[in-house]
TIBA-452608 format. One record per residue (C-alpha): x, y, z; chain. Coordinates in steps of 0.05 Angstrom, whole numbers. Layout:
% TIBA-452608
- east; north; up; chain
- X; Y; Z; A
...
END
This chain:
% TIBA-452608
- east; north; up; chain
- 1891; -3775; 221; A
- 1894; -3732; 285; A
- 1968; -3723; 282; A
- 1976; -3707; 210; A
- 1919; -3650; 224; A
- 1961; -3626; 290; A
- 2019; -3629; 250; A
- 2001; -3589; 193; A
- 1944; -3541; 213; A
- 1960; -3538; 299; A
- 1917; -3572; 343; A
- 1864; -3511; 357; A
- 1844; -3508; 289; A
- 1767; -3489; 284; A
- 1776; -3533; 208; A
- 1791; -3600; 243; A
- 1764; -3599; 313; A
- 1739; -3663; 340; A
- 1793; -3694; 298; A
- 1860; -3669; 336; A
- 1888; -3668; 397; A
- 1878; -3608; 449; A
- 1947; -3594; 465; A
- 1929; -3582; 532; A
- 1910; -3636; 573; A
- 1848; -3597; 598; A
- 1783; -3639; 617; A
- 1728; -3637; 555; A
- 1660; -3653; 579; A
- 1627; -3697; 525; A
- 1558; -3675; 503; A
- 1517; -3684; 452; A
- 1504; -3638; 386; A
- 1442; -3614; 362; A
- 1404; -3659; 419; A
- 1339; -3623; 405; A
- 1343; -3609; 333; A
- 1345; -3697; 332; A
- 1282; -3704; 373; A
- 1216; -3710; 335; A
- 1196; -3642; 345; A
- 1121; -3654; 323; A
- 1110; -3709; 361; A
- 1143; -3685; 427; A
- 1115; -3600; 426; A
- 1056; -3607; 376; A
- 1023; -3669; 370; A
- 963; -3671; 419; A
- 965; -3601; 433; A
- 922; -3543; 403; A
- 978; -3518; 354; A
- 963; -3485; 278; A
- 984; -3511; 212; A
- 1006; -3467; 152; A
- 1022; -3482; 81; A
- 1051; -3434; 30; A
- 1104; -3419; -29; A
- 1169; -3380; -23; A
- 1208; -3329; -61; A
- 1224; -3391; -115; A
- 1153; -3414; -112; A
- 1174; -3481; -68; A
- 1120; -3507; -24; A
- 1131; -3501; 44; A
- 1094; -3525; 114; A
- 1112; -3485; 171; A
- 1073; -3507; 248; A
- 1065; -3465; 309; A
- 1058; -3478; 376; A
- 1054; -3433; 443; A
- 1073; -3461; 497; A
- 1101; -3456; 573; A
- 1115; -3529; 585; A
- 1189; -3531; 626; A
- 1196; -3456; 611; A
- 1199; -3435; 685; A
- 1133; -3387; 666; A
- 1162; -3356; 605; A
- 1112; -3379; 538; A
- 1144; -3392; 474; A
- 1138; -3401; 404; A
- 1161; -3461; 377; A
- 1157; -3466; 303; A
- 1182; -3527; 252; A
- 1193; -3515; 179; A
- 1185; -3557; 129; A
- 1233; -3546; 56; A
- 1260; -3581; 4; A
- 1329; -3561; 27; A
- 1315; -3587; 109; A
- 1275; -3585; 170; A
- 1285; -3532; 214; A
- 1270; -3512; 283; A
- 1263; -3448; 319; A
- 1239; -3420; 389; A
- 1225; -3355; 402; A
- 1206; -3311; 454; A
- 1122; -3291; 472; A
- 1117; -3217; 487; A
- 1043; -3216; 526; A
- 999; -3160; 488; A
- 1049; -3168; 427; A
- 1036; -3233; 392; A
- 1075; -3254; 329; A
- 1046; -3260; 264; A
- 1062; -3316; 207; A
- 1109; -3264; 171; A
- 1145; -3249; 238; A
- 1167; -3316; 242; A
- 1177; -3336; 178; A
- 1235; -3282; 183; A
- 1271; -3311; 237; A
- 1288; -3369; 183; A
- 1342; -3369; 125; A
- 1306; -3330; 50; A
- 1234; -3331; 84; A
- 1233; -3259; 88; A
- 1220; -3253; 27; A
- 1139; -3285; 13; A
- 1095; -3256; -41; A
- 1029; -3289; -8; A
- 1010; -3297; 67; A
- 1011; -3368; 72; A
- 945; -3408; 95; A
- 924; -3444; 155; A
- 905; -3522; 148; A
- 853; -3517; 200; A
- 829; -3590; 181; A
- 851; -3637; 240; A
- 866; -3695; 189; A
- 929; -3666; 161; A
- 965; -3678; 232; A
- 958; -3762; 208; A
- 992; -3755; 156; A
- 1046; -3703; 185; A
- 1057; -3748; 246; A
- 1073; -3817; 197; A
- 1122; -3778; 165; A
- 1161; -3738; 209; A
- 1167; -3813; 234; A
- 1200; -3838; 165; A
- 1237; -3785; 153; A
- 1284; -3783; 225; A
- 1299; -3830; 268; A
- 1334; -3833; 340; A
- 1360; -3900; 325; A
- 1444; -3908; 308; A
- 1478; -3965; 276; A
- 1555; -3974; 296; A
- 1599; -4026; 265; A
- 1647; -4060; 317; A
- 1711; -4101; 281; A
- 1765; -4134; 321; A
- 1829; -4128; 280; A
- 1900; -4164; 297; A
- 1965; -4137; 276; A
- 1974; -4185; 214; A
- 1907; -4176; 196; A
- 1925; -4098; 180; A
- 1982; -4122; 138; A
- 1936; -4161; 81; A
- 1885; -4106; 85; A
- 1821; -4152; 102; A
- 1761; -4155; 147; A
- 1778; -4195; 206; A
- 1758; -4272; 200; A
- 1758; -4288; 275; A
- 1703; -4315; 309; A
- 1727; -4296; 380; A
- 1689; -4244; 417; A
- 1715; -4173; 416; A
- 1735; -4158; 487; A
- 1721; -4089; 469; A
- 1641; -4117; 467; A
- 1647; -4117; 546; A
- 1637; -4053; 552; A
- 1568; -4047; 522; A
- 1523; -4113; 570; A
- 1460; -4104; 530; A
- 1465; -4175; 492; A
- 1395; -4193; 458; A
- 1368; -4249; 412; A
- 1364; -4233; 334; A
- 1350; -4271; 267; A
- 1393; -4323; 231; A
- 1407; -4273; 180; A
- 1443; -4220; 231; A
- 1469; -4276; 276; A
- 1439; -4302; 342; A
- 1465; -4241; 391; A
- 1476; -4174; 378; A
- 1495; -4113; 428; A
- 1447; -4055; 434; A
- 1445; -4000; 484; A
- 1410; -3925; 498; A
- 1452; -3857; 513; A
- 1403; -3794; 513; A
- 1348; -3817; 478; A
- 1393; -3853; 426; A
- 1382; -3920; 403; A
- 1444; -3956; 390; A
- 1458; -4024; 355; A
- 1528; -4047; 353; A
- 1540; -4096; 287; A
- 1592; -4136; 318; A
- 1632; -4169; 261; A
- 1649; -4225; 309; A
- 1580; -4233; 328; A
- 1551; -4242; 257; A
- 1535; -4296; 219; A
- 1608; -4332; 192; A
- 1613; -4382; 135; A
- 1666; -4433; 124; A
- 1658; -4431; 58; A
- 1651; -4351; 41; A
- 1720; -4322; 44; A
- 1687; -4256; 29; A
- 1645; -4268; 86; A
- 1593; -4218; 50; A
- 1539; -4229; 105; A
- 1591; -4189; 156; A
- 1606; -4138; 101; A
- 1544; -4121; 83; A
- 1527; -4100; 158; A
- 1588; -4064; 172; A
- 1598; -4037; 112; A
- 1523; -3997; 104; A
- 1545; -3966; 184; A
- 1570; -3892; 167; A
- 1613; -3898; 235; A
- 1659; -3964; 250; A
- 1693; -3981; 312; A
- 1752; -4012; 299; A
- 1790; -4052; 355; A
- 1860; -4066; 342; A
- 1891; -4120; 390; A
- 1967; -4093; 389; A
- 2013; -4036; 412; A
- 2001; -3955; 404; A
- 2056; -3958; 354; A
- 2017; -4006; 311; A
- 1964; -3964; 305; A
- 2004; -3923; 256; A
- 1992; -3985; 211; A
- 1909; -3984; 205; A
- 1887; -3958; 141; A
- 1814; -3938; 132; A
- 1823; -3972; 62; A
- 1813; -4035; 87; A
- 1740; -4027; 97; A
- 1719; -3999; 33; A
- 1647; -3978; 37; A
- 1612; -3916; 2; A
- 1576; -3905; 74; A
- 1625; -3910; 120; A
- 1656; -3842; 139; A
- 1686; -3847; 201; A
- 1730; -3900; 239; A
- 1742; -3905; 311; A
- 1806; -3940; 330; A
- 1813; -3963; 398; A
- 1868; -3999; 423; A
- 1877; -4031; 503; A
- 1940; -4013; 553; A
- 1944; -4078; 585; A
- 1999; -4037; 636; A
- 1967; -3977; 639; A
- 1896; -4012; 649; A
- 1871; -3958; 602; A
- 1857; -3944; 525; A
- 1879; -3912; 479; A
- 1830; -3863; 421; A
- 1842; -3844; 346; A
- 1786; -3823; 300; A
- 1796; -3823; 221; A
- 1736; -3781; 182; A
- 1725; -3772; 112; A
- 1743; -3704; 90; A
- 1666; -3686; 77; A
- 1646; -3696; 144; A
- 1637; -3632; 181; A
- 1670; -3612; 238; A
- 1654; -3643; 310; A
- 1663; -3660; 381; A
- 1688; -3669; 434; A
- 1750; -3652; 418; A
- 1808; -3712; 440; A
- 1847; -3696; 501; A
- 1925; -3706; 500; A
- 1948; -3760; 499; A
- 1880; -3793; 485; A
- 1886; -3845; 541; A
- 1828; -3862; 575; A
- 1837; -3896; 640; A
- 1769; -3908; 661; A
- 1714; -3949; 628; A
- 1660; -3905; 650; A
- 1687; -3842; 629; A
- 1710; -3878; 562; A
- 1646; -3905; 546; A
- 1606; -3841; 552; A
- 1666; -3803; 514; A
- 1658; -3854; 455; A
- 1582; -3859; 451; A
- 1578; -3780; 449; A
- 1637; -3790; 390; A
- 1603; -3836; 349; A
- 1531; -3798; 356; A
- 1566; -3739; 340; A
- 1597; -3755; 275; A
- 1539; -3795; 262; A
- 1503; -3733; 260; A
- 1557; -3700; 223; A
- 1561; -3752; 172; A
- 1484; -3742; 148; A
- 1513; -3672; 133; A
- 1548; -3700; 76; A
- 1538; -3694; 4; A
- 1526; -3764; -7; A
- 1476; -3764; 53; A
- 1444; -3687; 43; A
- 1431; -3706; -26; A
- 1390; -3757; -18; A
- 1362; -3727; 42; A
- 1332; -3674; -2; A
- 1308; -3712; -52; A
- 1262; -3753; -5; A
- 1242; -3694; 29; A
- 1223; -3647; -23; A
- 1182; -3707; -59; A
- 1149; -3711; 15; A
- 1126; -3637; 17; A
- 1107; -3645; -56; A
- 1064; -3700; -53; A
- 1037; -3664; 24; A
- 1024; -3598; -17; A
- 981; -3622; -68; A
- 942; -3668; -25; A
- 933; -3610; 13; A
- 909; -3565; -47; A
- 869; -3623; -76; A
- 832; -3653; -4; A
- 840; -3602; 50; A
- 828; -3544; 5; A
- 759; -3524; 29; A
- 798; -3516; 108; A
- 851; -3474; 80; A
- 831; -3394; 118; A
- 877; -3332; 118; A
- 880; -3311; 185; A
- 927; -3285; 248; A
- 967; -3327; 281; A
- 943; -3296; 344; A
- 869; -3304; 322; A
- 844; -3369; 358; A
- 783; -3350; 348; A
- 751; -3309; 299; A
- 705; -3256; 292; A
- 630; -3260; 290; A
- 566; -3281; 326; A
- 563; -3337; 377; A
- 548; -3395; 327; A
- 613; -3383; 300; A
- 656; -3389; 360; A
- 617; -3449; 386; A
- 639; -3475; 310; A
- 708; -3461; 327; A
- 719; -3482; 395; A
- 689; -3552; 374; A
- 743; -3547; 319; A
- 791; -3544; 367; A
- 767; -3596; 409; A
- 773; -3639; 352; A
- 841; -3610; 327; A
- 863; -3639; 408; A
- 828; -3703; 399; A
- 844; -3728; 340; A
- 921; -3712; 360; A
- 922; -3740; 431; A
- 893; -3802; 397; A
- 946; -3805; 340; A
- 997; -3799; 401; A
- 969; -3857; 452; A
- 964; -3894; 383; A
- 1038; -3900; 370; A
- 1063; -3898; 440; A
- 1021; -3965; 442; A
- 1055; -3989; 376; A
- 1118; -3978; 407; A
- 1138; -3926; 349; A
- 1150; -3870; 409; A
- 1205; -3828; 407; A
- 1263; -3859; 468; A
- 1263; -3790; 484; A
- 1197; -3794; 514; A
- 1225; -3847; 559; A
- 1290; -3830; 584; A
- 1297; -3759; 587; A
- 1263; -3703; 615; A
- 1277; -3693; 686; A
- 1329; -3748; 699; A
- 1371; -3710; 640; A
- 1442; -3701; 649; A
- 1448; -3615; 656; A
- 1533; -3605; 639; A
- 1520; -3526; 664; A
- 1471; -3522; 720; A
- 1467; -3446; 736; A
- 1488; -3432; 811; A
- 1458; -3379; 846; A
- 1498; -3328; 873; A
- 1449; -3275; 897; A
- 1374; -3297; 918; A
- 1335; -3230; 924; A
- 1354; -3169; 893; A
- 1308; -3123; 893; A
- 1326; -3079; 831; A
- 1311; -3080; 755; A
- 1397; -3089; 736; A
- 1416; -3034; 676; A
- 1495; -3060; 676; A
- 1543; -3084; 721; A
- 1610; -3121; 726; A
- 1650; -3172; 777; A
- 1697; -3149; 834; A
- 1740; -3200; 860; A
- 1716; -3268; 868; A
- 1657; -3258; 907; A
- 1630; -3186; 890; A
- 1589; -3151; 844; A
- 1574; -3077; 829; A
- 1511; -3071; 798; A
- 1473; -3007; 775; A
- 1398; -2986; 777; A
- 1351; -2937; 766; A
- 1361; -2933; 841; A
- 1429; -2926; 850; A
- 1494; -2964; 851; A
- 1502; -3035; 895; A
- 1557; -3077; 915; A
- 1532; -3152; 921; A
- 1564; -3202; 959; A
- 1555; -3278; 938; A
- 1497; -3301; 991; A
- 1523; -3246; 1043; A
- 1508; -3167; 1043; A
- 1490; -3106; 988; A
- 1505; -3039; 1007; A
- 1492; -2975; 965; A
- 1564; -2934; 935; A
- 1513; -2887; 891; A
- 1448; -2862; 905; A
- 1396; -2862; 853; A
- 1421; -2780; 833; A
- 1480; -2820; 795; A
- 1450; -2854; 733; A
- 1501; -2903; 707; A
- 1490; -2940; 635; A
- 1562; -2977; 635; A
- 1613; -2990; 680; A
- 1673; -3037; 683; A
- 1723; -3049; 739; A
- 1795; -3051; 717; A
- 1826; -3099; 786; A
- 1888; -3093; 747; A
- 1901; -3016; 770; A
- 1843; -3015; 816; A
- 1800; -2964; 779; A
- 1716; -2970; 765; A
- 1697; -2938; 696; A
- 1638; -2916; 694; A
- 1593; -2871; 647; A
- 1531; -2834; 661; A
- 1475; -2809; 630; A
- 1425; -2748; 645; A
- 1405; -2730; 579; A
- 1456; -2688; 543; A
- 1511; -2686; 604; A
- 1537; -2756; 596; A
- 1606; -2770; 613; A
- 1662; -2815; 632; A
- 1688; -2822; 702; A
- 1744; -2855; 740; A
- 1738; -2879; 810; A
- 1791; -2916; 856; A
- 1762; -2984; 877; A
- 1789; -2963; 955; A
- 1736; -2913; 961; A
- 1686; -2958; 965; A
- 1720; -3023; 1017; A
- 1708; -3013; 1089; A
- 1764; -2978; 1125; A
- 1805; -3003; 1183; A
- 1749; -2994; 1236; A
- 1698; -3034; 1190; A
- 1661; -2971; 1176; A
- 1633; -2967; 1103; A
- 1643; -2910; 1060; A
- 1576; -2864; 1043; A
- 1552; -2864; 980; A
- 1572; -2821; 923; A
- 1520; -2775; 904; A
- 1517; -2729; 836; A
- 1565; -2676; 864; A
- 1613; -2721; 872; A
- 1620; -2733; 808; A
- 1653; -2677; 783; A
- 1728; -2682; 806; A
- 1719; -2758; 772; A
- 1712; -2748; 703; A
- 1739; -2741; 637; A
- 1757; -2692; 594; A
- 1733; -2683; 528; A
- 1682; -2744; 540; A
- 1617; -2698; 548; A
- 1562; -2736; 500; A
- 1592; -2808; 509; A
- 1548; -2858; 492; A
- 1587; -2917; 485; A
- 1657; -2939; 506; A
- 1708; -3005; 510; A
- 1774; -3027; 538; A
- 1825; -3064; 511; A
- 1828; -3137; 529; A
- 1859; -3151; 596; A
- 1930; -3174; 609; A
- 1948; -3127; 553; A
- 2015; -3094; 554; A
- 1967; -3017; 573; A
- 1896; -3002; 586; A
- 1868; -2972; 527; A
- 1800; -2947; 526; A
- 1761; -2926; 453; A
- 1708; -2871; 472; A
- 1651; -2856; 431; A
- 1629; -2787; 424; A
- 1576; -2772; 369; A
- 1615; -2789; 302; A
- 1682; -2790; 334; A
- 1719; -2842; 376; A
- 1780; -2816; 431; A
- 1827; -2864; 448; A
- 1856; -2863; 512; A
- 1907; -2903; 547; A
- 1936; -2917; 621; A
- 1996; -2883; 643; A
- 2014; -2939; 681; A
- 2038; -3007; 639; A
- 2005; -3073; 670; A
- 2081; -3087; 685; A
- 2090; -3029; 724; A
- 2029; -3034; 767; A
- 2047; -3107; 779; A
- 2114; -3088; 795; A
- 2095; -3028; 854; A
- 2025; -3033; 857; A
- 2028; -2976; 913; A
- 2047; -2930; 856; A
- 1980; -2937; 815; A
- 1935; -2894; 851; A
- 1916; -2842; 804; A
- 1846; -2836; 772; A
- 1828; -2782; 722; A
- 1890; -2762; 712; A
- 1921; -2825; 699; A
- 1890; -2829; 625; A
- 1932; -2790; 580; A
- 1895; -2776; 508; A
- 1923; -2811; 450; A
- 1877; -2780; 385; A
- 1812; -2772; 347; A
- 1780; -2808; 296; A
- 1726; -2783; 262; A
- 1676; -2835; 230; A
- 1610; -2822; 192; A
- 1563; -2846; 239; A
- 1553; -2861; 303; A
- 1574; -2924; 329; A
- 1539; -2984; 364; A
- 1592; -3034; 367; A
- 1662; -3018; 398; A
- 1718; -3070; 397; A
- 1788; -3055; 412; A
- 1834; -3106; 376; A
- 1903; -3121; 407; A
- 1958; -3148; 366; A
- 2008; -3191; 399; A
- 2067; -3156; 367; A
- 2044; -3083; 369; A
- 2086; -3027; 328; A
- 2098; -2992; 393; A
- 2140; -3052; 426; A
- 2182; -3062; 360; A
- 2135; -3105; 321; A
- 2100; -3107; 259; A
- 2023; -3119; 285; A
- 1977; -3057; 296; A
- 1927; -3043; 354; A
- 1867; -3029; 313; A
- 1795; -3003; 334; A
- 1729; -3039; 304; A
- 1670; -3003; 302; A
- 1595; -3019; 278; A
- 1542; -2981; 247; A
- 1475; -2997; 225; A
- 1495; -3038; 158; A
- 1576; -3054; 170; A
- 1633; -3058; 209; A
- 1700; -3014; 192; A
- 1770; -3023; 226; A
- 1813; -2970; 252; A
- 1885; -2967; 248; A
- 1900; -2932; 320; A
- 1969; -2915; 295; A
- 1954; -2890; 221; A
- 1884; -2876; 234; A
- 1870; -2910; 168; A
- 1798; -2931; 161; A
- 1780; -2991; 115; A
- 1713; -3027; 104; A
- 1710; -3084; 133; A
- 1647; -3129; 134; A
- 1572; -3104; 97; A
- 1508; -3136; 132; A
- 1458; -3144; 68; A
- 1389; -3142; 88; A
- 1341; -3087; 100; A
- 1351; -3086; 175; A
- 1411; -3096; 220; A
- 1408; -3100; 285; A
- 1490; -3104; 307; A
- 1495; -3145; 368; A
- 1578; -3151; 387; A
- 1649; -3157; 349; A
- 1690; -3204; 383; A
- 1766; -3217; 373; A
- 1781; -3287; 371; A
- 1837; -3327; 338; A
- 1860; -3385; 295; A
- 1931; -3410; 287; A
- 1949; -3340; 317; A
- 1913; -3313; 259; A
- 1875; -3245; 286; A
- 1803; -3253; 268; A
- 1734; -3217; 287; A
- 1670; -3258; 308; A
- 1611; -3211; 273; A
- 1545; -3222; 311; A
- 1482; -3187; 277; A
- 1416; -3202; 273; A
- 1420; -3280; 287; A
- 1484; -3291; 259; A
- 1553; -3309; 285; A
- 1604; -3297; 221; A
- 1676; -3302; 232; A
- 1724; -3252; 188; A
- 1798; -3251; 188; A
- 1831; -3180; 197; A
- 1874; -3198; 135; A
- 1814; -3217; 90; A
- 1779; -3178; 35; A
- 1721; -3227; 14; A
- 1668; -3257; 66; A
- 1667; -3324; 65; A
- 1601; -3347; 101; A
- 1629; -3422; 95; A
- 1630; -3417; 191; A
- 1568; -3376; 194; A
- 1517; -3417; 248; A
- 1451; -3380; 263; A
- 1416; -3369; 336; A
- 1338; -3383; 346; A
- 1320; -3314; 361; A
- 1365; -3257; 355; A
- 1405; -3242; 426; A
- 1424; -3185; 466; A
- 1484; -3207; 485; A
- 1539; -3251; 466; A
- 1591; -3288; 506; A
- 1652; -3325; 483; A
- 1698; -3377; 515; A
- 1730; -3430; 471; A
- 1701; -3486; 446; A
- 1633; -3452; 465; A
- 1593; -3389; 450; A
- 1523; -3358; 485; A
- 1475; -3326; 462; A
- 1424; -3289; 519; A
- 1354; -3266; 498; A
- 1301; -3229; 528; A
- 1279; -3302; 552; A
- 1327; -3348; 527; A
- 1405; -3379; 535; A
- 1426; -3416; 481; A
- 1496; -3446; 485; A
- 1534; -3471; 420; A
- 1599; -3493; 395; A
- 1644; -3444; 357; A
- 1676; -3487; 313; A
- 1617; -3507; 294; A
- 1559; -3479; 314; A
- 1519; -3528; 340; A
- 1467; -3528; 388; A
- 1489; -3561; 453; A
- 1443; -3532; 509; A
- 1383; -3488; 512; A
- 1350; -3459; 575; A
- 1284; -3413; 585; A
- 1283; -3362; 639; A
- 1236; -3300; 639; A
- 1272; -3235; 636; A
- 1330; -3252; 630; A
- 1397; -3203; 621; A
- 1466; -3208; 614; A
- 1516; -3171; 674; A
- 1582; -3195; 666; A
- 1629; -3246; 629; A
- 1699; -3219; 651; A
- 1706; -3274; 692; A
- 1652; -3332; 708; A
- 1581; -3309; 668; A
- 1532; -3270; 710; A
- 1469; -3267; 692; A
- 1394; -3237; 731; A
- 1337; -3272; 712; A
- 1259; -3257; 758; A
- 1257; -3315; 804; A
- 1203; -3365; 784; A
- 1156; -3346; 850; A
- 1148; -3278; 832; A
- 1139; -3284; 759; A
- 1064; -3273; 730; A
- 1033; -3340; 693; A
- 969; -3337; 667; A
- 947; -3265; 701; A
- 963; -3300; 770; A
- 1008; -3294; 820; A
- 1040; -3339; 868; A
- 1052; -3319; 942; A
- 1118; -3323; 965; A
- 1141; -3308; 1048; A
- 1216; -3274; 1052; A
- 1234; -3247; 1112; A
- 1271; -3184; 1073; A
- 1233; -3119; 1065; A
- 1219; -3102; 998; A
- 1254; -3041; 975; A
- 1189; -3011; 929; A
- 1110; -3035; 928; A
- 1135; -3053; 854; A
- 1188; -3090; 868; A
- 1198; -3162; 835; A
- 1246; -3211; 862; A
- 1310; -3210; 819; A
- 1351; -3264; 822; A
- 1435; -3274; 797; A
- 1465; -3337; 772; A
- 1537; -3342; 755; A
- 1558; -3418; 706; A
- 1601; -3456; 744; A
- 1623; -3495; 690; A
- 1662; -3439; 674; A
- 1706; -3436; 731; A
- 1748; -3476; 688; A
- 1760; -3427; 640; A
- 1753; -3375; 684; A
- 1816; -3412; 720; A
- 1857; -3429; 656; A
- 1846; -3351; 627; A
- 1867; -3319; 702; A
- 1927; -3371; 704; A
- 1944; -3337; 630; A
- 1940; -3265; 658; A
- 1982; -3289; 721; A
- 2034; -3316; 669; A
- 2036; -3245; 629; A
- 2040; -3211; 702; A
- 2102; -3259; 718; A
- 2135; -3254; 658; A
- 2121; -3175; 657; A
- 2155; -3179; 724; A
- 2206; -3218; 706; A
- 2225; -3177; 640; A
- 2230; -3111; 684; A
- 2285; -3142; 733; A
- 2321; -3162; 678; A
- 2312; -3096; 656; A
- 2330; -3059; 713; A
- 2400; -3108; 726; A
- 2422; -3098; 659; A
- 2415; -3016; 674; A
- 2450; -3024; 740; A
- 2506; -3066; 700; A
- 2511; -3018; 641; A
- 2520; -2964; 706; A
- 2569; -3006; 739; A
- 2612; -3018; 670; A
- 2610; -2939; 653; A
- 2632; -2927; 735; A
- 2686; -2974; 719; A
- 2711; -2942; 648; A
- 2703; -2879; 680; A
- 2759; -2906; 742; A
- 2802; -2931; 696; A
- 2801; -2871; 647; A
END
């Protein structure tokens, strides 16, 4: 139960997320996990459209099928590949970006799936349109959106007997779901039914199921409720009596999750607890603390999302996954045997991008006729399915009306330059570096230049705690680190703006020993001291700001240094040029008298190492297996106050504790595409690719939201998450360009409007984090005051003792 797990593991434990109450009563948005993975992709995105189907065998000689479609539907003009892979183990779905002029082949698409990059032979394309019939039929049988939940009303005295209730009275809990319709005699006269986000839910209400006076066991009730994976138990009692509930009162091999609900008349609210089998993977949303819901609409949505996510998670338990794997294996083998016998003459080896094969006019016409027939057969199948009422409900009640919890807010609508890097400054400003200079952009307001184009900045960081701007310039071999005061870019008392800095102004602001810098990283904001690791070839310089955060917070006017503010600490030699740098702060560091050690995580081509800042000791942390490795990020996270790193490489996210030597892949998850940037904000993690954003849960890697935007790039995630994308009206679509009237003059004839967005839903997280930083600063101020008065007391005592002597 939730209370037991809290006492054993801690409320923020990733292993039991979703079954515990949060320590802080933070609003948890109830969102469906893996909503697209539960959609019939083939019916929704492939059937009735021109696509390609391939068949082959993997490295273990197991047959597989893969379908690929290139579409720009609902993608804001950014075409994407959507691919479905049918294997013995599972059905996997991904979407990949499409680059005009550089189409992907089948092997490249397959390499994005696990263990599919070592094929001996290329798969063959099945050009027969008749295969769509079998595939559509079997997809309908293997994956349904219908869910079933049992609803049981139990009185307190029934808990003592540990038996299923025999009451005939209707549960008051059913009033939350008003959809009731007639049913058969075997399941009762009425049933309760609802639809949420494309999921049809049928409730087997115990008091509405057939009741027999002669049958003491009430087998009809037990038959339906015992076969439901999720059971809602409405307890007619007090919160104290909820502790007497035991899941053993309903014995079943299929029921894996119990949702215990009780009504609180005095508060006009519901109290909610969750019980789940240990084999059920993590699922959200997490319960607030205390788990009380005063509003019925809010509780209804939370409960439905919790039950749907729980049933999806339960399908990954051994008892269900093994049965599903056997069924899927049998279907794929039957389809493979059918293709090799009946459709063998329609197998071809050709490139994925080769829509029309090379040859004369006659062969071209035959291919065009085949494509027309292929689409016609698919559209006929789709129409027939809709007419029969077998179409997935997600087509009817999702799409434009679908709930979008993370709608991005426009920060600046028409920026005229490609953004190289940037960072946020205060609440409403951004500093953006481009090839044409560096600009300060205010939200919905002005845009002014602070560095001209003679200064090429490749990386920058705004450190508002000390009022400085760190920049890394790069012009050939003369790349260095520079430090500026943020006040240098502010308007004076008369309101006049300072002139833009040029290359000749950079000399006095450069840090010594940093020539040749190609990468740097700073410590987490809110720490005791600002530290910076600078990578210069095969060495790493460690620098520290001379003023502590407590001193700057107490005496901000005394912290006016620039380059002289950084003190050189030490230098580390590494085996290769670093690709990733992350400073790991210990909450109980050695310099403060504790036992913790500050460390640096360094990523190379195929490995991550840890360097102890105090002892310079280097140890091998994690090896990336495979022929190629694309390192993305190493993010420091914490679980139960244990230091841990989230290592991101290729399309994989791996959790690794600092004190563990064996790398466990138990909590690894994979992105649909190889990301370019990663943002972690508990309980979410975001991946930015060239044209898409994926939002997943940190605790289980489940996909929450996927957004497609053309020419996407992350700017910063220090407070809110800021990103840039090409405005849709200026994005080339099918070789044409839409006209757009704009009053602002373009900066160059080749400019394209860049639109800057930020996520509104991260404001709470940012506010919470800023509150934590404020608490750190206030506590630092308080500690300094205590230290100051302690020194005064010592001086006073010393004066008294000297006077008396």
